[in-house]
N, C-alpha and C positions, 0 to 999 in steps of 0.2 A: 716706241709706236705709241700713236694716241687712240684710245679707245673712246668713242662717243657712247655713252652707255644710256640706252632707250629703256623707259619705264616698261616692265615687261607684262604680259598679261596674266596676273596673279589669281584669276579665278572666271569660270566661264560667265560669259555675257557682262564683264566688267568691263566699261568704256573709259573710265578714268580714275585716277586715286588722289587723296589729298597728301601732301606731305605732312606728317605728324611732327617729325624731329629728325634733325641730321646726327648722326652718331660719330661724324669725323668732320673735320675742317677743311678748307681747302690749303695744300701743302703737306698734309698729313701722309705718312706713308701706310699702306694697308697691306695685308696678308690675303691671298685667295682664300674666299667663302668669309671673310671678316664682315660683319655687319656694318652697313654704310648709312643705310636711311631706313627710318621708320614709315610706312606708307598705309593709309586705310583705305578701304574701300566700301561699298556699300554691305560687303558679306563678311569681310574680316579686316583685322589689322597685321601686318606681316613685316618682317624685316628683310631687306633686300640686300643680298651679300654682293661683295667685290668679285668679279669674273675673273682677277688674277691680281698677282702680286704687283705693288705700283705706288705711284704717287698721285694723291688727288690733285689735279690742276684746277679745275674749276667745280662750283656748284652753281646749277643753273635755275634753281626753284628756291624759292622761299618756304621756311616753316608755313603752312596753312594755306599754301598755294594748291588748287586742285588742276591737275595737269592730265592730259590726255593718254591712254597707253601709245607707246610707240614715240613720245618726246623724249627728248635727250635731257637728262635731269642732272648727270654730271659726266667729266671727263677723266680719263686715267692715263697717265703715263706709264708704259710698262718698258722693260729692258729689252732691247734687241727686237726679235720678231714674237714676243709674246701675242697669243690670241685669247680670245674671248673664252671661257670656260662654259659653254652651255648647260651641262649638268648642274650647275650651281642654281642658275636661273630656273630650269626645271624643277630641281627640287623645292625652290621657295614657292614656286607656282601650286606644286603638287600636295605641299603640306601644309599650307597657310601660316607658315611660320619662318623661322631661321632655316638656312640651308647649309646646315650643320651636319656633319656625318656623324653616325652613332660613335660613342665613346669608344676609344682603343681599350684593351685590356689593361693595360696600367695608364691612368691619366698622367701626363706629361705635366710639368711646371707649367704656369701662366706664363704665355709669351706677351712680352710687351712691345709696342710699337716704338719707333725711333721717337717719340712726343712724350713717353714714359707712360703711357696710359695702358692698363691691362684691358686684354681683348674679352669684353664681357657683353652679353645680351642686356637690352635695358631692365628686364624684369629683374636680373640678378643684380644690375646696379641699383635699383629701387629698393629691394630687399637688404643689400648691403648697409644702406643708408640707414633703413629703418632698426635693423639689428645692430647696428654701430661695427661692422665688421670692415677690416681693412681687406680691399681687394688684393691687394699685393700678396696677401699671404695666403691665397685660397688658389688651389690647383684647380685647373679648369679641365673638364673631362670631354668638352667638345674637339673638334678638329682644329689643329694649331693651337690648342690650350685654351680655347675658347671658355670661358667661364659661364656657367649656367645656372640658374637659380636654384636648382637642387644641390650644386657645390656648395653656394653660400649658405643653405639652411642645413647641410650636413656638417661644414665647418663650425657652424655656430651650435649645433648641437653636441659637436665633439668635445666644447668647452675648451677650445683652443683659444677663443677670442678673450682677450682679458677684461676683467670688470670694467677698467679704465676706458675701453672701449665703447661702452653704451653711448647712445646719442643724447647730447645735451640737450635739455628741455627748452622748447621756446621760450623766451620770456614773454610773460602775460603784458599784452598791449594794452595802452591806454584808450581812452576814447578818444575819435577825431581821426584816427587811421583809416587806411584803405587798402586793398589787394586787388590787384588786376590781374585775371588770368587770362591769357588768349583763349576765345570761345571756338574752339576746333577741335578735330579728332572724336574721338568715341561722344563726347558729350554734344557735339554739334550734331552728330549722324543721330543719336537718341532724339535731338530735339525736333530734327526734319520729321522724324517718323512719327513722332508723337503728334505734332500739328498737323500732319498728313492724316493720321487717324482721327484725330478729334474734329478736323474740321471737313472730312469727307464722310465717314460715317457717323449717322446720328446715334449715339449712345442710348440705353437704357440699363438699369441695373436692378437686379433681383438677389434678396438677401435671404439666407436662410439658416436657421439655428439648428445645429444638429448634435443629438446625443451620442457621444463617441466613447461611451464608458465601455462597450464590450470591444470597440476598436482598438482602445489601449492594452486591453488585456490582451488580444490576439497579437498585437506588435510586441507586445513583451516576450511573448512565447517564440515569435519569429524571430526576434532580436537575439535570441539564444541561438537558434537554430543557424541562423546567419554567421553568427561569431564563429562558430565549429567550421565554417567554410570560409572564414575570412572576409564575408560580406557584412557591411553595415546597413541594418534594415531600421529607415526611417519612416515616417507616416507617408510620405511622398507615394511609393510604389503602391500603397493601397488606394491613394487618391487617383492616381494615374489610371489602376485597373476599373475603379468605378467610372472615372471619367469616358474610358474607351466602351463599357458597356453602356453609358448613357446614351454616348454619340451613335451608336447601334441602332437604339430605339428612338433616338431624334435626330437623324441624319440632316435635317435642315440646318442644325446648327454646327454642323460639320463640313465646312466647304468655304468658298470664296465667289466673287464677282468677277467673271472675265470681261473686262471693260472694253476689249478689243472687239471680242465677238458678242458683247452683250448677253451673256449666258451665264445664268446662275449653275454653278459647278459643286455637285455635292459627292464626297468621297466614301468609299467604302471601306476605307482602312482608317485608323486614327495615328497619326504622326503629331506627337503633341511637342510643341515649343515649350520648354522649360525656361521661364525667366531666372537668370543666374546674376546674382551680384559679384562683380570683380573688381579689381583695384584700378581698371581702366572703365568702368561703368556697366551699365546692364546690357547682358547680350542673352541671346535667347537660342541656346542650340537646341537641335531638335531630335528626339528619340522616335523612330521610325518604327510603325507595325505594332503599337503598343497591345493591341487587342490579341496578339499571337502568342503573349509572352507572360510568364507567371510571375508572381511578385520578388521572389528572390531574384530572378533572372533581370526584371528592372531596377531592382535595387543595385545590382552589381554594375549594369550599364551606367545608370545614372550617377552614380559615385564615381565612376571612371570618366565619364563625359565632363562632370561638373568639374573635377580636378584641373582637366585639362583646360578647360574655358577659363578658370581662373588663372592659371599659368601661361596664357596666352597662346596655347598650343592647339586649339581647336581649328578644325580643316573648314575653309570655307563652304565646302557642299555639306556640314554638319549644321550650319546656321540658317539654311533655307529649307523649304517644303512641307512646313508645319500645317496641318488643317485646324488645329485648334491648340490656345495656349494655356499655360497654367503660371499664375505669380503667387509666391509665397512669401509672405514675410512675417508670417507667425511666429517664426522664432525670434524675430527683433520685438514685435510687439504690435499693439493694435487690433481692435476688436471688429473693426469694418471698414471697407475700402470700396471705391468705385474704380476698379483697373479700367484703363484705356486698352482697348483692342489692338493686338499684334496684327496691324493692317498687312495683308489683304484678308486674314481669318475673320471670320463671321463674328465670333466669340472668345470671351477668355474668361477662365476661372480664376476667382481671389481665394485663398487659403488665410485665414485669419488665425489668432492667437488660441492655443488650447488653455482653458481654466476650468477650475473647479466651482460649482457652485449648486445651492440647492436645487433638487429636482423632484417632481411629483412622478412616483412609480406605481403602476397599478399592480394590485396584489390580490390572493382569493378572498383576502378579508377587508379588500378596500384599497383606497389610495393612500400611500405614505410618502414621508418626504424623507430623502436621503442624500448624501452628498454625491453628485454624478461629475462627468467630465463631459464639456462641451466645446465646439468650436462653430465659427461661423463661417459660411461661405456664401461668395458673392459670384454671380455672372453678370458681365457686362454683353449686349448683344448688338450687333448693328441693325437698327429698326427697319432699314431699309430691306433686309433680306430674311427677316424674321421677325415673328411678334412677340408681344410680351407672355402670352401665355405659353410659348415654346419653352421660353426661360424657366417660367414657373413650373412647367411640366418636368423639365430638365432637373431641376434642383429637387422636386419632390422624390423623383426617383434614386436620385443622387442620396439624399438624406436615407431612403429605405435600404439601400446597399450599405451604407456606413453604420448605421445603427444595428444591423443584422451583417456582419461583414462575412459571413458563413455564405451568403448569398454571392459574394464575389468569385467563389469557384463554379457558379453557374456557367 
């Protein structure tokens, strides 16, 4: 029988999706739950699985097309009276990722289609290319032997990949060449969001230098305590906690403009969107109710959410609902930036590089100069909804908290 596969609703409120890439071709035979197409919505990128075993008879959309939910995107010929496996679609919608069941107790060998391709999710194929791993040699832990990213990484770490499998460095290109890449997928969604923010919210930015010498010392002690519990403690949980305390004091920066009702909404809780650099572009997963959590709890949740976001396993509902955002490029470099607001939030905090430099320290015998640790922080604010003084007061209190981090326990 012929199955006309319609684009499912892969997230609440999603009306359409962009075809990022097809993972199969017309004429390919596929297994039930095998990833067929990668689709991007405003909330997440998901892999849509095949509803049954069969042969792809037609692909009805091109990569880059934006298609409405409910549109037929491919047809599948199945044997006999096979029917659509609805649970597979539900799994894709609920998880925001592949609808592949959890790994069986013993990982079966990777299953190939009749075209000779190993069944693997796109992130696994990308990592395999980067690491020079032959997917034919990797045992997949997904249902029907689908190879996942973790399978490739585990195979590479085991040392099973021969040295000769290392990717050949790309030749250095001379002048006069060019590379053209389709402007679609995550990059296009990011562009649309940035343009909307920049041309809707009039931005202003305030910058503050903070002496974080005491915070560095506290983080060192917390890092040791966290390691004993298997938690990696970075500076971000302290910054998040300070942000939540500042938002409680300056709620005019913790909100949004409801353009449908023309109401300014201020929230009495802190859901922080954390800008995360991923292989697929910048995503902003959200950690909810930060004001209710301690530093170690935030460190644990942040590490887990960031890992799933970079692996493409973040759920659609984890990418919405922020009341304020933080972007941290300090580990890359840069001493100052003017971040673009994560619309429709009112403001965003920028975190910049930690650096040592001379500082003036007051003492009982007068001022002295010593080596101190500093970080710059910037806050970009929607000037329609808050004033410059609000941003300046926010950063002044933020500086007080981080320069004396014992205050974070208040």
